[in-house]
C-alpha positions as CSV (number, residue, x, y, z in Angstrom):
1,M,0.1,-0.1,0.1
2,A,1.3,3.4,-1.1
3,Q,1.9,6.0,1.7
4,R,-0.1,9.1,1.4
5,L,0.7,12.9,1.5
6,L,-2.0,15.4,2.0
7,A,-0.7,19.3,1.9
8,V,-3.2,21.9,2.8
9,Y,-2.6,25.3,1.6
10,A,-4.5,28.6,1.0
11,H,-3.8,29.9,-2.6
12,P,-2.0,28.7,-5.6
13,D,1.8,29.2,-5.3
14,D,2.0,28.3,-1.5
15,E,2.6,24.5,-2.5
16,S,5.7,25.5,-4.4
17,F,7.5,28.0,-2.4
18,G,6.8,26.1,1.2
19,S,7.2,22.6,0.2
20,G,7.4,22.0,-3.5
21,G,11.0,20.0,-3.4
22,T,9.4,17.7,-0.4
23,I,6.2,17.2,-2.5
24,A,8.5,16.5,-5.6
25,T,10.4,14.1,-3.7
26,C,7.5,12.1,-2.1
27,S,5.9,11.7,-5.6
28,A,9.1,10.8,-7.0
29,D,9.2,7.8,-4.3
30,G,6.1,6.9,-5.0
31,V,4.0,8.6,-2.3
32,E,0.3,9.3,-3.5
33,V,0.1,13.4,-3.0
34,T,-3.0,15.3,-2.6
35,L,-3.4,19.2,-2.5
36,V,-6.3,20.9,-0.9
37,C,-6.2,24.7,-1.7
38,A,-8.4,26.9,0.3
39,T,-8.7,29.6,-2.2
40,R,-8.2,30.3,-6.0
41,G,-6.0,33.4,-5.0
42,E,-8.6,35.8,-6.2
43,V,-7.0,38.8,-5.2
44,G,-3.2,38.1,-6.0
45,E,-0.9,40.4,-7.9
46,I,-1.2,40.3,-11.9
47,A,2.6,40.7,-12.7
48,D,1.7,41.5,-16.4
49,P,-1.6,42.7,-17.5
50,S,-1.5,40.7,-20.6
51,L,-1.7,37.2,-18.5
52,A,-4.9,38.0,-16.6
53,T,-7.4,40.5,-15.4
54,P,-9.3,40.9,-12.0
55,E,-12.2,39.1,-13.3
56,N,-10.5,36.1,-14.8
57,L,-7.8,36.0,-12.1
58,P,-9.1,32.9,-10.4
59,Q,-9.5,30.9,-13.3
60,V,-5.9,31.8,-14.7
61,R,-4.4,30.8,-11.1
62,E,-6.1,27.5,-11.0
63,R,-4.6,26.7,-14.5
64,E,-0.9,27.8,-13.0
65,L,-1.8,25.8,-10.1
66,R,-2.4,22.6,-12.3
67,S,0.6,23.2,-14.0
68,A,2.9,23.6,-10.9
69,A,1.1,20.5,-9.8
70,D,1.9,18.5,-12.9
71,A,5.7,19.6,-12.4
72,L,5.5,18.6,-8.7
73,G,3.8,15.0,-9.6
74,I,0.6,16.1,-7.3
75,G,-2.2,13.6,-8.2
76,E,-5.1,15.5,-7.2
77,I,-6.0,19.1,-6.1
78,I,-9.1,19.8,-4.2
79,F,-10.6,23.4,-3.9
80,L,-12.5,24.3,-0.8
81,G,-13.8,27.1,-2.6
82,Y,-13.5,30.2,-0.4
83,R,-12.3,33.6,-1.7
84,D,-8.9,35.0,-1.0
85,S,-9.1,37.3,1.9
86,G,-6.0,39.4,0.9
87,M,-3.4,40.9,3.3
88,A,-4.2,42.0,6.8
89,G,-6.1,45.5,6.9
90,T,-7.1,45.4,3.5
91,E,-11.0,45.7,2.3
92,D,-10.9,42.2,0.6
93,N,-10.8,40.8,4.6
94,D,-14.4,42.0,4.8
95,N,-15.9,39.8,1.6
96,P,-18.4,37.6,3.1
97,N,-17.2,34.7,1.2
98,A,-13.4,35.1,2.4
99,L,-11.6,32.3,4.0
100,I,-11.0,34.3,7.2
101,K,-15.0,34.9,7.5
102,A,-15.6,31.2,7.3
103,S,-16.8,29.5,10.3
104,E,-14.2,27.3,11.9
105,E,-16.5,24.6,12.3
106,E,-17.3,24.5,8.4
107,V,-13.8,24.7,7.1
108,V,-12.9,22.0,9.9
109,S,-15.7,20.0,9.0
110,A,-14.6,20.0,5.4
111,L,-11.0,19.0,5.9
112,V,-12.1,16.2,8.2
113,E,-14.2,14.6,5.3
114,I,-11.2,15.1,3.1
115,M,-8.9,13.5,5.4
116,R,-11.2,10.5,6.2
117,K,-11.5,9.9,2.8
118,K,-7.9,10.6,1.2
119,K,-6.4,8.7,4.7
120,P,-3.1,10.7,4.6
121,H,-0.4,9.5,6.8
122,V,1.3,12.9,6.8
123,V,-0.3,15.9,6.2
124,L,1.6,19.4,5.6
125,T,0.4,23.0,6.0
126,F,1.6,26.5,7.4
127,E,3.1,27.2,10.7
128,P,0.8,29.1,13.0
129,G,2.1,32.5,12.0
130,G,1.8,31.5,8.2
131,G,5.4,32.4,7.3
132,Y,4.8,36.0,6.9
133,G,1.7,36.6,8.7
134,H,-0.8,36.4,6.0
135,P,-4.5,35.9,7.4
136,D,-5.3,33.1,5.3
137,H,-1.9,31.1,5.9
138,M,-2.7,31.7,9.6
139,A,-6.2,30.5,9.2
140,I,-5.7,27.5,7.2
141,S,-3.0,26.1,9.8
142,R,-5.3,26.3,12.5
143,H,-7.9,24.8,10.8
144,T,-5.8,21.8,9.7
145,L,-4.5,21.3,13.1
146,L,-8.2,21.2,14.3
147,A,-9.0,18.8,11.5
148,V,-6.4,16.4,11.9
149,Q,-7.1,16.2,15.6
150,A,-11.1,15.7,14.8
151,A,-10.6,13.3,12.0
152,E,-9.6,10.3,14.5
153,D,-12.5,11.1,16.6
154,G,-15.9,9.2,16.0
155,R,-17.9,11.4,18.1
156,R,-16.8,14.3,15.9
157,F,-18.5,14.9,12.6
158,P,-19.9,11.6,12.2
159,D,-21.6,12.2,8.9
160,R,-18.1,12.8,7.5
161,G,-16.9,9.1,7.1
162,E,-15.2,6.9,9.3
163,P,-12.5,8.1,11.5
164,W,-9.0,8.3,10.3
165,S,-6.0,8.9,12.5
166,V,-3.2,10.9,10.8
167,S,0.3,9.6,11.8
168,R,2.2,13.2,11.5
169,L,1.2,16.8,11.1
170,F,4.2,19.0,9.9
171,Y,4.6,22.8,9.7
172,G,6.4,23.9,6.7
173,V,9.1,26.2,8.1
174,F,11.0,29.1,6.7
175,T,14.4,29.3,9.1
176,R,16.5,32.4,10.2
177,G,19.3,30.3,8.7
178,R,17.8,30.1,5.1
179,M,16.7,34.0,5.6
180,T,20.2,35.0,6.4
181,A,21.4,32.9,3.5
182,M,19.3,34.3,1.1
183,R,19.8,38.2,2.4
184,D,23.5,37.5,2.0
185,Q,23.2,36.2,-1.4
186,L,21.2,39.3,-2.6
187,A,23.9,41.7,-0.8
188,E,26.5,39.9,-2.8
189,I,25.0,40.8,-6.0
190,G,23.7,44.2,-4.7
191,E,20.6,44.0,-4.4
192,D,18.3,45.8,-1.8
193,T,18.2,43.6,1.3
194,S,16.1,45.9,3.6
195,R,13.1,43.7,3.4
196,F,15.4,40.8,5.1
197,D,17.3,43.2,7.1
198,R,13.6,44.4,8.8
199,R,12.1,40.9,9.1
200,L,15.5,39.4,10.8
201,A,15.7,42.6,13.1
202,E,12.0,41.8,14.2
203,G,12.6,38.2,15.1
204,H,11.0,36.5,12.1
205,G,12.0,33.2,10.9
206,W,11.4,29.7,12.3
207,P,14.4,29.0,14.8
208,D,16.8,26.4,13.2
209,D,17.2,24.2,16.2
210,E,13.4,23.5,16.5
211,T,13.0,21.7,13.2
212,H,12.4,18.2,12.9
213,V,13.0,17.6,9.2
214,D,15.9,19.4,7.3
215,L,15.4,17.8,3.9
216,D,17.9,18.0,0.9
217,V,15.7,18.4,-2.2
218,S,18.3,19.3,-4.9
219,A,17.5,16.2,-6.6
220,Q,14.1,17.8,-7.3
221,A,15.3,21.3,-7.7
222,D,14.5,21.4,-11.3
223,A,10.9,20.4,-10.8
224,K,10.4,23.0,-8.0
225,W,11.9,25.6,-10.5
226,A,9.1,24.6,-13.1
227,A,6.6,24.7,-10.5
228,L,7.4,28.5,-9.4
229,R,8.1,29.5,-12.8
230,S,4.4,27.9,-13.7
231,H,3.0,30.6,-11.5
232,R,3.4,33.3,-13.7
233,T,0.9,36.0,-12.6
234,Q,2.7,35.8,-9.1
235,R,6.2,36.8,-10.3
236,G,6.6,39.5,-7.9
237,T,6.8,36.9,-5.1
238,F,9.2,34.9,-7.4
239,S,11.0,38.2,-8.1
240,L,13.1,37.4,-5.4
241,F,14.7,34.1,-6.6
242,S,14.5,35.6,-10.0
243,K,17.1,38.3,-9.3
244,L,19.7,35.7,-8.5
245,P,21.4,33.6,-11.0
246,E,19.6,30.3,-11.8
247,D,22.1,28.2,-10.2
248,V,22.4,30.1,-7.0
249,A,18.6,30.4,-6.6
250,K,18.0,26.5,-6.9
251,R,20.9,26.5,-4.0
252,L,19.1,28.3,-2.1
253,M,15.8,26.2,-2.6
254,S,17.6,23.0,-2.2
255,R,16.8,22.6,1.5
256,E,13.2,22.4,3.2
257,A,12.5,22.9,6.8
258,F,9.5,21.2,8.8
259,A,8.5,21.1,12.3
260,L,6.4,18.4,13.8
261,A,3.0,19.8,15.0
262,L,1.4,16.5,16.0
263,P,2.2,14.0,17.9
264,D,4.3,15.7,20.6
265,A,8.2,15.0,19.9
266,A,11.2,15.7,22.1
267,P,12.9,19.0,21.3
268,E,16.1,16.8,19.8
269,T,14.0,14.6,17.4
270,R,15.2,14.5,14.0
271,F,13.6,12.7,11.1
272,S,15.4,11.9,7.8
273,G,11.9,12.5,5.9
274,L,8.4,13.0,6.6
275,F,7.9,9.3,6.4
276,D,11.0,8.0,8.5
277,G,10.0,5.4,10.6
278,L,6.4,4.9,9.4
279,P,5.3,1.8,8.3
């Protein structure tokens, strides 16, 4: 029986930036990979007006995601159908269909049904801070944690399938070490590093010694690069990598780190991969 991975993210492109190399590695190893995407990125950027309009951006971003999924070996994409909530403090936060407006019970119920149907051994999502504080990232992280806990409890959502126990829930994390390395590479080629300087000064970045998996994904660097480039409308988020020589960018993207959220583990626990030690 194949091992199964469920990745739960908020927008098209989250899967590529956060854990694209790991997803591609798992797929290449025969793991069945399913992606849940809560929204279609309705208020993302449009890097080039020839690529999309505000009206058709959701459809364009869905096509971009399907292209990225092909590059990473994702077998199935499930959309939850919520609307992109936008960055904190914007008018999009108040849209009644925004993910952050959805009730916790509603989102958790939908995720529980998916987990009981797909029966993943490992689940991936954002860490609680959402990487950089995006409201949707934080919301889907919280809902995913609650859904993993509820999926195994037969008293919760009994109409959503037979209980299923996920073996491990991991948070994808961007460590301070990786943030510092990227900042140094940009400085070396004369690019503006103020964004990284500010975030490092504010204490952003997951502590390097609080990760449980630090995975070398260099064998899948080309797949991750292709997935990132599939998200053509979002080139602003990709621009930090695009400013670097391709070989340098791929090298910086060649490691991905994860922190074990469930079950509890000793701080010194380390795994060689997401499925290390699982049957």
